[in-house]
C-alpha positions as CSV (number, residue, x, y, z in Angstrom):
1,M,-5.4,-16.4,-33.5
2,G,-5.3,-15.5,-29.8
3,K,-5.1,-12.0,-28.6
4,K,-1.6,-10.6,-28.7
5,R,-0.2,-9.3,-25.4
6,R,0.6,-5.6,-25.0
7,R,4.2,-4.6,-25.2
8,A,5.7,-3.2,-22.0
9,S,5.0,0.5,-21.6
10,E,5.5,1.0,-17.8
11,A,9.0,-0.3,-17.2
12,P,11.3,2.6,-16.1
13,A,13.0,4.3,-19.0
14,E,16.4,3.8,-17.2
15,L,16.5,0.4,-15.4
16,P,18.4,0.1,-12.1
17,E,21.7,-1.8,-12.4
18,G,21.1,-5.5,-12.5
19,C,17.3,-5.2,-13.1
20,H,15.9,-6.2,-16.5
21,H,12.6,-6.2,-18.4
22,Y,13.3,-8.4,-21.4
23,E,11.0,-7.9,-24.3
24,D,12.6,-10.2,-26.9
25,L,14.0,-13.7,-26.6
26,A,17.2,-12.6,-28.3
27,E,18.0,-10.4,-25.2
28,V,17.6,-13.2,-22.7
29,P,20.6,-15.2,-21.4
30,W,20.4,-18.8,-22.6
31,D,20.1,-20.3,-19.1
32,I,16.9,-18.4,-18.3
33,Q,15.2,-18.7,-21.6
34,K,12.9,-21.5,-20.5
35,Y,11.7,-19.3,-17.7
36,Y,11.2,-16.4,-20.0
37,H,8.9,-18.6,-22.1
38,Q,6.8,-19.0,-18.9
39,R,6.8,-15.3,-18.0
40,Y,3.1,-14.9,-18.0
41,S,2.7,-17.8,-15.7
42,I,5.2,-16.2,-13.4
43,F,3.8,-12.7,-13.6
44,S,0.5,-12.4,-15.6
45,R,1.2,-8.6,-15.8
46,Y,4.7,-9.0,-17.1
47,D,4.1,-6.7,-20.0
48,E,3.2,-3.9,-17.6
49,G,6.9,-3.5,-16.7
50,I,7.8,-6.3,-14.4
51,L,11.5,-6.2,-13.4
52,M,13.7,-9.2,-12.6
53,T,17.4,-9.9,-12.1
54,D,18.7,-12.8,-14.0
55,D,19.1,-14.9,-10.8
56,A,15.6,-14.1,-9.6
57,W,14.0,-16.0,-12.5
58,F,15.1,-19.3,-10.9
59,G,13.4,-18.7,-7.5
60,V,10.1,-16.8,-8.2
61,T,6.9,-18.6,-7.4
62,P,4.5,-18.8,-10.4
63,E,1.6,-16.5,-9.9
64,P,-1.2,-19.1,-9.9
65,V,0.8,-21.1,-7.2
66,A,1.5,-17.9,-5.2
67,S,-2.2,-17.0,-5.3
68,K,-3.3,-20.4,-4.2
69,I,-0.8,-20.5,-1.3
70,A,-1.9,-17.0,-0.2
71,Q,-5.5,-18.3,-0.1
72,H,-4.5,-21.4,1.9
73,V,-2.4,-19.5,4.4
74,A,-5.1,-16.9,4.8
75,D,-7.8,-19.5,5.5
76,A,-5.5,-21.5,7.8
77,A,-4.1,-18.7,9.9
78,P,-5.4,-18.6,13.5
79,A,-7.6,-15.7,14.6
80,G,-5.6,-12.9,15.9
81,K,-2.8,-13.4,13.5
82,D,-2.9,-10.4,11.2
83,I,0.8,-10.1,10.1
84,I,2.6,-12.3,7.6
85,I,6.4,-12.3,7.2
86,D,7.8,-13.4,3.9
87,A,11.3,-14.4,4.9
88,F,12.8,-14.8,1.4
89,A,10.8,-12.3,-0.7
90,G,12.8,-12.6,-4.0
91,A,11.2,-10.6,-6.8
92,G,8.0,-10.2,-4.8
93,G,5.6,-12.8,-6.2
94,N,4.5,-14.3,-2.8
95,A,4.5,-11.0,-1.0
96,I,2.3,-9.5,-3.6
97,A,-0.2,-12.4,-3.4
98,F,-0.3,-12.1,0.4
99,A,-0.8,-8.3,0.2
100,N,-3.7,-8.6,-2.3
101,S,-5.4,-11.5,-0.4
102,G,-7.0,-8.9,1.9
103,R,-6.3,-11.1,4.9
104,W,-3.3,-9.3,6.4
105,K,-3.0,-6.0,8.3
106,R,0.6,-5.9,7.1
107,V,3.1,-7.9,5.0
108,Y,6.7,-7.8,6.1
109,A,8.9,-8.9,3.2
110,I,12.7,-9.6,3.6
111,E,15.2,-9.9,0.8
112,K,19.0,-9.7,1.2
113,D,19.9,-8.9,-2.5
114,R,19.6,-5.2,-3.1
115,Q,18.9,-5.5,-6.8
116,V,16.3,-8.2,-6.3
117,L,14.6,-6.0,-3.7
118,I,14.5,-3.1,-6.1
119,C,12.7,-5.3,-8.5
120,A,10.3,-6.6,-5.9
121,K,9.3,-3.1,-4.8
122,H,8.7,-2.1,-8.4
123,N,6.6,-5.2,-9.1
124,A,4.5,-4.6,-6.0
125,K,3.6,-1.2,-7.5
126,V,2.6,-2.9,-10.8
127,Y,0.2,-5.0,-8.8
128,G,-1.2,-2.2,-6.6
129,A,0.3,-3.8,-3.5
130,A,3.1,-1.4,-2.6
131,D,1.3,0.3,0.3
132,K,0.5,-3.0,2.0
133,I,4.1,-4.2,2.2
134,S,7.0,-3.2,4.4
135,W,10.3,-4.1,2.9
136,Y,13.5,-5.1,4.7
137,E,16.9,-5.5,3.1
138,G,19.3,-8.0,4.8
139,D,19.6,-11.5,6.3
140,C,16.1,-12.7,7.2
141,F,17.2,-14.5,10.3
142,K,19.0,-11.5,11.7
143,I,16.1,-9.2,10.9
144,I,13.5,-11.5,12.5
145,E,15.7,-11.8,15.6
146,N,16.6,-8.2,15.9
147,E,13.7,-6.2,14.4
148,L,10.6,-8.4,14.3
149,A,11.1,-10.5,17.5
150,D,8.1,-9.0,19.2
151,M,5.8,-9.9,16.2
152,G,5.6,-13.6,16.9
153,E,2.3,-13.4,18.7
154,Y,0.6,-11.7,15.8
155,S,2.5,-13.3,12.9
156,V,2.6,-16.2,10.5
157,V,5.9,-16.8,8.6
158,F,6.2,-17.9,5.0
159,A,9.6,-19.0,3.7
160,S,10.5,-19.9,0.2
161,P,14.3,-20.5,0.6
162,P,16.9,-21.2,-2.0
163,W,16.8,-24.9,-3.1
164,G,20.5,-25.3,-4.0
165,G,22.4,-28.5,-3.2
166,P,23.2,-31.9,-4.7
167,G,20.2,-34.0,-5.6
168,Y,17.6,-31.3,-5.8
169,R,16.8,-32.0,-9.4
170,S,17.9,-35.7,-9.7
171,D,17.0,-37.5,-6.4
172,S,13.6,-39.1,-6.2
173,V,13.6,-38.1,-2.5
174,F,15.5,-34.9,-1.7
175,N,17.5,-34.9,1.6
176,L,16.7,-31.5,3.0
177,S,19.8,-31.6,5.2
178,Y,21.8,-31.0,2.0
179,M,19.8,-28.0,0.8
180,Q,22.1,-25.0,0.3
181,P,22.9,-22.5,1.5
182,Y,20.4,-23.3,4.3
183,S,19.4,-26.8,5.5
184,L,15.9,-27.5,6.8
185,S,17.0,-27.1,10.4
186,D,18.9,-23.9,9.6
187,I,15.6,-22.5,8.4
188,L,13.0,-23.9,10.7
189,Q,14.7,-23.6,14.1
190,P,15.0,-19.8,14.1
191,L,11.6,-19.3,12.5
192,Q,9.8,-21.6,15.0
193,R,11.4,-19.6,17.8
194,L,9.4,-16.7,16.6
195,T,6.1,-18.6,15.9
196,E,5.0,-22.1,15.5
197,D,2.9,-21.1,12.5
198,V,5.2,-21.5,9.6
199,A,4.6,-22.3,5.9
200,L,7.6,-23.6,4.1
201,Y,7.8,-23.8,0.2
202,L,10.1,-26.6,-0.9
203,P,11.0,-28.9,-3.8
204,R,8.3,-31.4,-4.7
205,T,10.6,-34.3,-3.9
206,S,11.4,-33.2,-0.3
207,D,11.7,-35.9,2.3
208,L,8.4,-35.9,4.2
209,R,9.9,-37.7,7.1
210,Q,12.3,-34.9,7.7
211,L,9.4,-32.4,7.7
212,A,7.4,-34.5,10.1
213,G,10.4,-34.4,12.5
214,F,9.8,-30.6,13.0
215,A,6.2,-30.9,14.2
216,N,5.6,-29.4,17.6
217,N,3.7,-31.1,20.4
218,D,2.6,-34.1,18.3
219,Q,1.0,-31.8,15.8
220,K,0.7,-33.0,12.3
221,V,2.4,-31.3,9.4
222,T,0.2,-30.6,6.4
223,V,1.9,-31.0,3.1
224,M,0.3,-29.8,-0.1
225,H,1.6,-30.1,-3.7
226,Y,1.0,-27.2,-6.0
227,C,0.5,-28.1,-9.7
228,I,0.4,-26.3,-13.0
229,K,-1.1,-28.2,-15.9
230,G,-1.3,-31.3,-13.8
231,A,2.4,-31.4,-12.9
232,S,3.6,-30.7,-9.4
233,K,5.9,-27.6,-9.2
234,A,6.6,-27.7,-5.5
235,L,5.1,-28.5,-2.1
236,C,4.3,-26.4,0.9
237,A,4.6,-27.7,4.4
238,Y,2.3,-26.1,7.0
239,F,3.4,-26.2,10.6
240,G,1.9,-25.3,13.9
241,R,-1.8,-24.2,13.8
242,L,-1.9,-24.0,10.1
243,S,-4.0,-27.2,10.3
244,P,-5.2,-29.7,7.7
245,E,-8.8,-28.9,8.6
246,S,-8.2,-25.2,7.9
247,V,-6.3,-25.7,4.7
């Protein structure tokens, strides 16, 4: 038999409201049970006290994918870019991977949901990344415009937005104009005003022609699929100077 995983011993004795560390399937709401079964792919250190809200399970990037994206962004980022902004930080998976890549002077992570942000901060401590991340609570577009506007020269932006909308799961090609609550243009236009160097994490069925339409100055958009056990989980589109040669 395989080695049994250690039961959680580092989750806070009293969890913040809305934050959970499930230890038994019977505790888990039915609609997130399939994600709970994948918890060690999502956070390999789950048993060390990882916290999640119920909604956060739907949007967190699996750890092997987050680590690979962090490597690709680190390798592709132009010289002189030493800050990365995670615009939709969620429970912290990507921000933690960026922080622990060793590439960035600072990670700025933005999350508008207070309970999810509490989870993300705690999870960063579990992974030893807390002192490398500056956290912001609020709307990412307003924070970027009002508080981080002078960072563009030094920054790369990573965005893993919500994927809501009709057709996300069923369409063979997903129209990104229908993505909710933010369409592709809602996301890219403000981010590209800050910097052309943007990495966007999207459904694997995203319409590539729509992505190509946001290339600047005839630059190509690099699209990479990220797989687990041979199956594509999502794609990441690299804009600006995050070039194919670098990735």
